[in-house]
C-alpha positions in Angstrom: -32.4 53.7 58.0 -32.4 54.9 54.5 -28.7 54.4 54.3 -28.8 50.9 55.6 -31.4 50.2 52.9 -29.0 51.5 50.2 -26.1 49.4 51.5 -28.0 46.2 51.3 -29.4 46.6 47.8 -26.3 48.0 46.2 -24.3 45.4 44.2 -21.5 46.3 41.9 -22.2 45.6 38.2 -21.1 42.2 36.8 -18.7 42.1 34.0 -20.2 41.3 30.6 -18.1 38.0 30.5 -16.2 36.3 33.2 -12.5 36.6 33.2 -10.3 33.6 34.1 -6.7 33.7 35.1 -4.6 31.7 32.7 -2.3 29.2 34.3 1.3 29.3 33.5 1.1 25.8 32.0 -1.6 27.0 29.6 0.5 30.1 28.6 3.5 27.9 27.9 1.4 25.5 25.7 -0.1 28.3 23.8 3.3 30.0 23.2 4.9 26.6 22.2 2.1 25.9 19.7 2.5 29.4 18.1 6.3 29.2 17.9 6.1 25.6 16.5 3.6 26.8 13.8 5.9 29.7 12.8 8.9 27.4 12.6 7.0 24.8 10.6 5.7 27.4 8.1 9.1 28.9 7.7 10.6 25.5 6.9 7.9 24.9 4.3 8.7 28.2 2.7 12.4 27.4 2.4 13.4 25.4 -0.6 16.1 22.8 -0.3 18.8 22.9 -2.9 18.2 20.7 -6.0 20.5 17.6 -5.9 23.3 17.8 -8.4 22.9 14.9 -10.9 26.6 15.0 -11.8 27.6 14.2 -8.2 25.3 11.2 -8.2 26.8 9.7 -11.4 24.4 10.2 -14.2 22.9 7.1 -15.9 22.8 7.8 -19.6 21.6 5.6 -22.4 24.5 4.3 -24.6 27.2 6.3 -22.6 29.2 5.4 -19.6 31.3 7.7 -17.3 34.8 6.3 -17.4 36.7 8.7 -15.3 36.2 10.5 -12.0 34.2 13.7 -11.8 36.6 16.6 -11.1 35.2 19.9 -9.8 37.0 23.2 -10.1 36.1 26.6 -8.5 37.2 30.2 -9.0 40.4 29.5 -7.0 41.7 26.5 -8.9 40.2 26.9 -12.4 43.7 28.0 -13.6 44.9 24.5 -12.7 42.7 23.1 -15.4 43.0 25.7 -18.1 46.0 28.0 -18.2 45.3 31.3 -19.9 41.6 30.6 -20.8 40.2 30.9 -17.3 40.0 34.7 -17.4 37.4 34.5 -20.1 34.9 32.7 -17.8 35.2 34.8 -14.6 33.5 38.0 -15.9 30.5 36.0 -17.0 29.8 34.8 -13.4 31.7 31.5 -13.3 31.1 29.5 -10.1 32.1 25.8 -10.7 33.4 23.6 -13.5 32.6 19.9 -13.6 34.8 17.7 -15.8 34.3 14.1 -16.7 35.0 11.6 -19.4 32.3 9.5 -21.1 32.7 6.7 -23.6 30.1 5.4 -26.0 29.0 1.8 -25.7 29.0 1.3 -29.5 32.4 2.4 -30.5 34.2 2.8 -27.2 35.2 6.3 -28.2 35.8 8.8 -25.4 34.9 12.4 -25.0 35.4 15.1 -22.4 32.4 16.7 -20.9 32.9 20.1 -19.3 29.9 21.7 -17.5 30.4 25.3 -16.3 28.0 26.7 -13.7 27.9 30.3 -14.8 25.4 31.5 -12.1 22.8 32.9 -14.6 21.4 32.1 -18.0 22.9 35.4 -19.2 26.4 34.4 -18.1 26.1 31.0 -19.8 24.7 32.6 -22.9 27.5 35.1 -23.0 30.2 32.5 -22.9 28.4 30.5 -25.6 28.2 33.5 -27.8 32.0 34.2 -27.2 33.0 30.7 -28.4 30.4 30.2 -31.1 30.9 33.4 -33.0 33.0 31.9 -35.8 31.7 29.3 -38.4 29.9 26.2 -37.2 26.2 25.5 -37.2 23.4 25.9 -34.7 21.9 22.6 -33.3 18.2 23.0 -32.8 16.5 20.8 -30.2 19.6 20.6 -28.0 19.3 22.6 -24.7 18.4 26.3 -24.7 21.0 26.9 -27.4 23.7 24.7 -29.0 26.4 25.0 -31.6 28.9 22.6 -33.3 32.0 23.0 -35.4 35.2 21.0 -36.1 34.8 18.2 -33.5 33.3 20.3 -30.6 29.8 20.7 -29.3 28.9 23.8 -27.2 25.6 24.3 -25.5 23.7 26.2 -22.9 21.0 24.9 -20.6 19.8 27.3 -17.9 22.8 28.6 -15.9 25.1 26.0 -17.5 27.5 26.3 -20.4 28.8 22.9 -21.7 31.6 21.8 -24.0 32.0 18.3 -25.4 35.1 17.3 -27.4 37.2 14.2 -28.1 39.3 13.0 -25.2 42.9 14.0 -26.1 44.5 11.4 -23.9 46.4 8.5 -25.5 43.9 5.9 -24.2 41.3 7.3 -26.6 42.1 5.2 -29.7 38.7 5.8 -31.4 37.7 9.5 -31.9 34.0 10.2 -31.3 31.9 11.4 -34.2 30.1 14.7 -34.1 26.8 12.8 -33.9 28.0 10.9 -30.8 28.9 14.2 -29.1 25.5 15.6 -30.0 23.8 12.5 -28.6 25.7 13.0 -25.3 24.7 16.6 -25.2 21.0 15.8 -25.8 21.1 13.4 -22.9 23.0 15.7 -20.5 20.6 18.6 -20.9 17.8 16.4 -19.7 19.5 16.3 -16.3 19.2 20.0 -15.8 
């Protein structure tokens, strides 16, 4: 009889908290929510490229783009400039944007070249190369600017820019240096 008494009163210990079995639908929902949260957070951390204002056709006060925008890369830069392209490549050249602008006041035309040099150091290096002789610094125009003999050179971030009179025969009125400086001051605001 003592053994029968022990059998009746012996109960296994209860767990401290009850365990439930997860259904497969619950596991799927939990996994989907976790994966979705990870994807959402990684999309937030990625930055989208900044739109290029040149490709959208910049709207500038007192200036109008009168020709198409032409884009050159490392492979076809020699088509635009023969013999001078080698100077840009060591400084990190990526792309060249070329366009022609006219002033509303005098209808003079000027060429705008914008070189994407990958880094501010590359853009500064090419500016230093071309502005080493004569000319004058132009304070208040981009990160650095220089002008001499009918040309304006400037740097803004990764970009090196040149502005000079359009050499084509359609350009009957040559732009003044002040008009080219005014164009430069508006263009740098886009970057």
